[in-house]
N, C-alpha and C positions, 0 to 999 in steps of 0.2 A: 642649739645646733649640735648635732653629732657628726664628728669628723669620720668619714668612712671611705676616703678616696685613696688611701695608701695601697701600694702594690703588695706589701707583706712579703718582701724578699726573704727575710729570715725564717719565714714559716713554710717556705717551699719544701716539699712538693704539695703540701696541703692547700696552698693558695693558688696553685696552677689552674684549678678549675672551680674554686670557691673563693669568693672575696672574704678576707679575714673576719669582718664583722658577722658573717653568717656561719663561721665555724661553730659546731655544736659544743657546748660546755654545760654540764649539769642538766642535760636533757633539753636544752633550747639554744638557739643561736645566741652568740655572745651579745649582740646588740639588743636583743630582746630584754635582757636583764636591765639595761638602761631604760628602755621604753616602759617596762612595767613599773620601775621605781618612779619615773616621772609621772606616770598616770596615777599611781597611788597617792602621790603628794600634791595633786591638783594642777599639774602642768597640762596644757591642752594643745599647744602649737609647737611643732618640731620641724626643723629643717635638717635634712641629711644631704651632705655632698657625697658624690661618688665618681669614680673613674674606672678603675680596674673591675671588669665584670659587673658594672653598675646596674645593668638590666636585671641581674639576678636579685639585687637588693630591692629594687622597686617591685619585682614580682613577688618576693617573699613577704614584704611588709605592707604593700598596697598603700592605701590612704590613711592607715592607722586606726580606722574605725573600730577594729576588734579590741583595741586597748582604750577606746574613748579619746583618741588623739586625732589631730589633723596633721598629717605628714606631707610636707612638700619637699621636692628634690632639686638640688643644684648640681647638674651634670657638668663634669670637667673633662678636658682632654686627658688621656692616659698619663697620670702621675706628673702633670706639668706645673701645677700652680703652687705646690707646697702649702703649708698650714695657713699662714697669714693671707696668701693669695687666694686660697680657697674660701676663707671667711669673707674677705673683701668682695669676692665674686658673688657671694650669697647675700650681700647687704640689701638688695632690693626685696628679698624675701624676709629678711630679719627686721627691717625697718631702720629708719635713720634717726629716731628720737630716743627710744628707751634702751637701757642696757639689756644684754642677753647672756645667757649661760652657754658655754661651749664645753663639750665632753669629747675626749678622744674615744673613738668607737672600739679601740682595742684594749681597753682597761676594764677591770672589775673593781668597784669601789663602793663602800657603804657610807660615804659622806652624805650628810643630810642635805639634799638638794633644795629644801625649803630655805636654807640659809642664804641662797643666792639673792633673794629679794631684798635683803638689807646689807649685803656685803660691801658694796661700794660706798666709800666715804666721799663727801663733797670735795671736788677737785681731783679725785683719782680717776684715771682712765681704765684701770684694770685691777682686778683682785684675783690672786692666784691661790689655789689650794696646794700646799706643799706636804710632802710625806717624809718620814725618816728614810735615809738612804738605804736602798736594798743592796744585797750582796753584788748584784750585777752592775751597780752604778754607785760605788762607794764614795766617789768624789763629789756627788751632788751637783746642783745647778746654780742655786742662788742662796743668799743669806737672808735670814728673817730676824729683824730686831725691832721690838716694840711695834709690831704690826706693819712695819714697812719692809718691802722687799728690795734687796740691793744686789747688783751684779757682782760686786767684789766678794770673793769667797775665801781668799787666802788668810786674811787677818783675823777672821772669826770662825774658825773651823767648827767650833761647837754649836754654831748657829746656822750651819750650811745644810740645806735639805734639797730634796729632789722635787721637781715640778711634777705634779700628779697627772697632768693632762686635763685638769679641770680649771676653768677660769671664767670670770665674769668681766665683760668688756662693754665700754660705751662705744657706739658706732664711730665716734670721732677718733678713736684709737687707730682706726684703719683708714683715716682720711687721706693719708699720703700714699696709699697703694692704689695703683691704677687697676681697674677691673680687668680681668683676663690676663694679667701679668704675674709671673711667679714671684713669690716673696716668702721668705722664711720668717717664722714668728719670733725666734730668739733675738735677732738684732733689733726688732721693733720694741720688744719688751725691754731690752737693755737701755735703749735710748730713753724710754719713758721712766725707767728706774733712775737714771742719772738726773732727770728732771724732777724726781720725787713724786711721781704720779702712779706708783704701783703699790698697793697694799697686799697683805696676804695673811694666811692663817695656816697652822700646822694641824694636819689630820693624822691621828695615831691609830685609826681603826683599820679595817680591812682594805687593802689595795694590792692589786696585781697588774703589772704591765705584761700583757699576754704577747710577749715578743718572740717566743721560741716554742717549738712543739712540746718541749719538756714542761715549760710553765703552763701551757694549755692543758696538758695531761694532768698535772698536779691540781690545777684549779677545777678540772672536771671531776676528779675524785672528791675534792672538798665540797663542791656544790652539790654533787650527787648524793652526799650523805646528809644534806640538810632536811 
């Protein structure tokens, strides 16, 4: 699943008329970098949620056939469901049995998506890809110790990293969220961490959270030179 329902407030005015995942970077829409990487590594079924200017996303990407993918869409009210609520709302498309990969639509990352197939350990409900803390988020999000992710960050600052926006989840992780109701992801993750059900890994490769026009412009220059 690719999360593409955000309003992109920090990207305005660029997102006033274009949804953030369709902003061009390196000669193609940001979300297309995800689609191409997924297609190259054997993925075939993709679900994309959308809200703000969602019709543009469907018009631009279609059914995914041009990449050898099958894309289905989960439409949401304008910015209403938050991350966990959006994923829970899409569960009928994702399935209720097998784990699935979730990617934020507004990041660029070279993490090997084939790793998702074997990331979850028995008993875990979620597996998170963490990255070194960027300058714009120096405090990080979670601590990582011996493959386990913890919500406490103060006592082990040298093990605190930023959530990349890439995760693998079992459908049961979202069982307590009513479809169509807003729900943030972080509180659900923290509750699962306390129960010891969240594993993780550190990715030290290329990652950008395209959260501002400046970071978009910098990534555009970098990818345009590839």
